[in-house]
N, C-alpha and C positions, 0 to 999 in steps of 0.2 A: 544806176549803171546804164550806159547808153544802149547796149545790145541785149538787155534783159529780156525784152519781148521775143527775141529770136531763140531764147532758150526754153520757152514754154510752147507746148504743143497741145492743141485740142483737136482730136481727130475722131471721126465717127464713121463706123461701118454698119451697114444695115443689109441683112440677107433675108430673102424669103425662102423658107424651107417647107416642103410639102410633107409635114410630119405633125405630131401633136406636141403641145407644150410639155406634157409629162415625159414623153420619150426624150425630147431635147434636154430637159432638166436632168434626167438620169446621166446623160453624157457630160453636161456642163459641170455637174457637181462632183466629178471624178477627175480632177486635173492631173493626177499621177498617171493617167492613161492617155492623156492628150498627145504625148510625143509619139505614140503609135500611129496616129492619123494626121497630125499637124506638121507639115513640112517646115523646117526651120527651127522647130522646137527640139533642142537636143536632149534636154533632161528636165524632169520635174521631181523634186524630192519633198516629201511631207515632213515638215518640221514640228508641227503641232496639230492636233486633231480638232480643236474647237469644241463648242458645246453641242447639244443635241441637234441644233439647227445648222451647225457649222460655223457659227460666229466665233471669231478668234482663231480659226484654223489658219495655219501659216504654211506656205509652200514656196520653195526656192525654184526658180525657173532659169534655164540657160537657153537663150535664143541666139541663133546664128543669122546674121543679116544677109548673107549671100554676097557681100562685097567687102569682106575682110575684117569686119569687127563683130564682136558678140555683145550681148546685153545680159547682165545678171540682175535678177530682181527677186525680192521676197515680197509675196503678196499675202496680206492679212485680211481675211474676210471680216467685213464690218457691218454688212446688212444682208439679210436674206428674207425674201418673200417667195416661198416655194412656187416654182413654175411661173414666176413673174419677174423677180429681180434678184440679182446677185452682185454685190458691190465689194470691192477690195481696195485697200490702201497699198500702194507700191512704195518700196524703198530699195535702195541699191544704186545702180547706174542711172535710174530714173526715179523720180519721186512724184507721187500724185495719187489719182483715183482712177480705177477702171470700173465701169458699170455695165453689166449685161441686163438688157430689158427684153422680155418675151411678151409679144402681143399676138392675139388671134388675128388671122387674116383670111377669113372665109372658113368654111366648114372643115377643111382638111389641110390647113397651112398655118404657119406662124411667121411673124417678122421678128428676127433677132437683131437687136441693135446693140452695138458696143461703143461706149463713149470712153475715150482714153484722154485724160487731162493730166499731163505730166510736165515736169521740168527736168532738163538734163542735169546730171550730177557729176558725170566724169569730166575732169578738167579739160581734156582734149576736145570733147564734144562741145563743152561750153565755149571754148575759145574759137572753134571753127563753125559754130552754129550759124553765124550770119552768112557764111559761104555755103554751108552744106545743108541748110534747112530743108530745101526741096528734096535732097537726096535722102535725108532721114525720114521725111514724110512718105516718099515713094517706097522706100524699103519697108516701112510699117505697113503700107497698103498692100504691097506684094506678099508679105507674110500673112496678112489678114485674108487675102484672096486664096492663098493656099489653105488656110484654116477653114474657109467657107467650103471649098471643094472637098477637103478631107472630112469635115463634119458631115456633109451630105453623104459621102461614101460610107462613113461609120454608121450613120442612121439608116442607110439603104433607102434614101429619099432623093427627090429632085431638088436642086438649088435652082429656083426659077428667076431670081433677081438678086443682083449684088450692087449696092451703091456705097460710095465712100466719099467723104469730103472733110476738109479742114479749113482753117482760116486762110490757107494759101490758095487752094483750088478745090474744085469739085470733080470727082472722077466717077464714072458709072459705066457699066457695060450694057445698060438699057438704052437702045437707040431712040426710044420715044421720050426719054427724060431730058429735061432742059437744064 
C-alpha cells in the first residue's frame, strides 16, 4: 500500500524527574489511578490482573485528543523488570508496543523514556494519515507533556527536562538541546 508508512508512528518521550526509580515505579504500575493526574486520560479500567509481576495484566484506556477525537486502547503487559522496564502490547484504535524505561540520572533523579511504536487501526485515521500525520504526532506529544507535568505533581518532584521526538520531527523544551 502506497501510504502504509504514514499509518505507523514511532514516537519517543523522555523526561528527567527528580525522584527515585522506586517511587516512580509505584505510580507507573498503578494505571487505574493515572486519570487522576494525567490530563487527557478520561478513564482506565482493569480488565485482568496478570501474574505476580503484572505480566498479562490488561487495562482499557480512553484518551481524549483535545481536538475532537478519542482513542480507545487495551494495553496488555508483556514484560516487567521492576523499577527498570514496563512493556505492553496495544490493541484497539492503535496496535503496537509501548515501553517505559527507567534509568538513574545522578544521585537523586531518573530519566523516564516512553517508546510508542504503533499503527493506526481506525479506518478514518488510516485514510487521513497522510494529511494528518503531524497533527496525530503533535496531539500525542501534547498528551505526553501533560502526563509529564501531572506525574511530577503526583510524585511531588521536579520535572527538570522533557524531550520528545519522532520520525517526523524532534521537539524539546530544553534550549540547549540540538
